C-alpha positions in Angstrom: -127.8 256.8 37.6 -124.4 256.4 36.8 -121.5 258.6 37.6 -118.4 259.5 35.8 -116.8 260.3 39.5 -118.7 257.5 41.2 -116.3 258.0 44.5 -117.0 261.5 44.4 -120.9 260.9 44.1 -120.3 258.6 46.8 -120.1 261.7 49.3 -116.7 262.2 48.9 -117.3 265.8 46.9 -119.2 267.4 50.5 -115.5 266.8 52.0 -114.6 269.7 49.8 -114.8 273.3 50.7 -116.7 275.2 47.5 -113.5 276.7 46.3 -112.1 273.2 45.8 -115.7 272.1 44.3 -115.8 275.1 41.5 -111.7 274.8 41.0 -112.4 271.1 40.6 -115.2 271.8 37.6 -113.1 274.9 36.4 -110.7 272.0 35.7 -113.8 270.3 33.4 -114.2 273.6 32.0 -110.3 273.8 31.6 -110.4 270.3 29.5 -113.5 271.0 27.5 -112.1 274.6 26.3 -109.4 272.7 25.2 -110.9 269.9 23.5 -113.8 272.5 21.7 -112.6 272.5 18.3 -110.0 269.3 18.4 -112.1 266.8 19.7 -115.9 266.1 19.9 -115.7 263.0 22.0 -113.3 264.8 24.5 -115.3 268.1 24.4 -118.5 266.4 25.5 -117.1 264.1 28.4 -115.9 266.6 29.7 -119.0 268.9 29.1 -120.6 265.8 31.1 -117.9 265.5 33.5 -118.6 268.9 34.3 -122.4 268.8 34.2 -121.9 265.9 37.2 -119.4 268.2 39.2 -121.9 271.4 39.1 -124.9 269.1 40.4 -123.5 267.6 43.1 -122.6 270.8 43.9 -125.9 272.0 43.8 -126.8 268.7 46.0 -124.8 269.9 49.2 -126.6 271.2 51.7 -124.2 273.2 52.6 -124.4 275.3 50.1 -128.0 276.5 50.5 -127.4 280.3 50.6 -125.2 280.4 47.0 -127.3 277.8 44.8 -128.3 280.6 43.1 -124.4 281.9 42.1 -123.7 278.4 41.5 -127.3 277.5 39.4 -126.0 280.7 37.5 -122.6 279.7 36.8 -123.8 276.3 35.5 -126.4 278.2 33.3 -123.8 279.9 31.6 -121.8 277.0 31.4 -124.3 275.7 29.3 -125.1 278.1 27.5 -121.0 278.7 26.7 -121.0 275.0 25.6 -123.9 274.8 23.0 -122.4 278.0 21.4 -123.1 280.8 23.3 -126.0 282.1 22.0 -127.9 283.6 25.0 -125.3 284.9 26.9 -122.8 285.4 24.7 -120.7 283.3 26.6 -117.3 281.3 26.1 -115.5 278.7 27.6 -112.3 280.6 28.3 -114.1 283.5 29.9 -115.9 280.8 31.7 -112.2 279.5 32.9 -111.2 282.4 33.9 -113.9 283.1 36.7 -112.8 279.6 38.0 -109.3 280.0 38.1 -109.8 281.8 40.8 -111.0 279.1 42.7 -108.0 277.1 42.3 -105.8 279.3 43.1 -107.5 279.8 46.2 -107.1 277.1 47.2 -103.6 276.7 46.3 -103.1 279.4 49.0 
């Protein structure tokens, strides 16, 4: 499997805290939201990068006790990028969830 985040997939991702990992996912969520109605290519690329980061986070053995929460966030993200029909989710709402993690890593 070819990773877009090859350096992260090769093990660097596991050096990040959970807040840093989720904050980085949030960056891709933000990019997807910005491109959603403007540029389909950028939207798809950001969506795919976010999903890749979600999968790397789910594969991180340190978060065994948090897998349900992380998987649910991924599920809601998938709903948002496919129109929000299952949960009524929107990227702007999900982005605010991830913003909290990005802010926490800055402190």
